[in-house]
C-alpha positions in Angstrom: 0.0 0.0 0.0 1.2 3.5 -0.9 2.0 6.0 1.9 -0.7 8.5 2.5 0.2 12.1 1.6 -1.0 14.9 3.9 -1.9 17.7 1.5 -3.2 19.7 4.4 0.3 20.0 5.8 1.7 20.9 2.4 -1.0 23.5 1.9 -0.3 25.1 5.3 3.4 25.2 4.5 2.8 26.8 1.1 0.5 29.5 2.6 2.9 30.2 5.4 5.7 30.7 2.8 3.6 32.9 0.6 2.5 35.1 3.6 6.1 35.5 4.6 7.0 36.5 1.0 4.1 38.9 0.7 4.0 40.5 4.1 7.6 40.3 5.2 8.2 42.7 8.0 5.9 45.4 6.7 2.6 45.3 8.6 0.8 47.3 5.9 1.3 44.5 3.4 -1.1 42.3 5.4 -3.9 44.3 3.8 -2.9 43.1 0.3 -3.8 39.5 1.1 -7.2 38.0 0.1 -8.0 34.5 1.3 -11.7 33.7 1.3 -11.9 30.5 3.5 -15.4 29.5 2.4 -14.5 29.7 -1.3 -11.2 27.8 -0.7 -13.1 25.1 1.1 -15.7 24.8 -1.7 -12.9 24.7 -4.4 -11.0 22.0 -2.5 -14.2 19.9 -2.1 -15.0 20.3 -5.8 -11.5 19.3 -6.8 -11.6 16.0 -5.1 -15.3 15.3 -5.8 -15.4 16.3 -9.5 -12.0 14.6 -10.2 -13.6 11.2 -9.4 -16.9 12.0 -11.1 -15.3 12.9 -14.4 -13.5 9.6 -14.4 -16.6 7.6 -13.4 -14.9 6.2 -10.4 -17.0 4.3 -7.9 -17.7 5.4 -4.3 -17.1 9.1 -5.0 -18.9 10.2 -1.8 -17.2 7.7 0.4 -13.7 8.4 -1.0 -14.3 12.2 -0.8 -15.5 11.9 2.8 -12.4 9.9 3.8 -10.0 12.3 2.1 -11.5 15.4 3.6 -12.3 13.8 7.0 -16.0 14.6 6.8 -19.1 12.4 6.9 -20.4 10.9 3.7 -23.7 12.5 4.5 -22.0 15.9 4.5 -20.5 15.1 1.1 -23.9 14.4 -0.3 -25.2 17.6 1.1 -22.3 19.7 -0.3 -22.8 18.1 -3.7 -26.5 18.7 -3.7 -26.2 22.3 -2.5 -23.9 23.1 -5.3 -26.8 22.4 -7.7 -25.1 19.6 -9.5 -26.4 16.1 -9.1 -24.1 13.2 -9.8 
């Protein structure tokens, strides 16, 4: 079995690096950052969910739930609320 890759840790490391590059030691630069958490969460959900749907893979909701550490019921709700039914 392949080793599990923690994309969450990689994402945090990337964002930390970018904030350091953008802000540096100038506190006024913090105002130049835009990071809409709700939109980012939606895009990440869609990335994992749609990636599987497009490929006609089985168990999309279960796989997505496991990857994102959320319930399968929540995956169904997110997919439905988006207006797309798979």
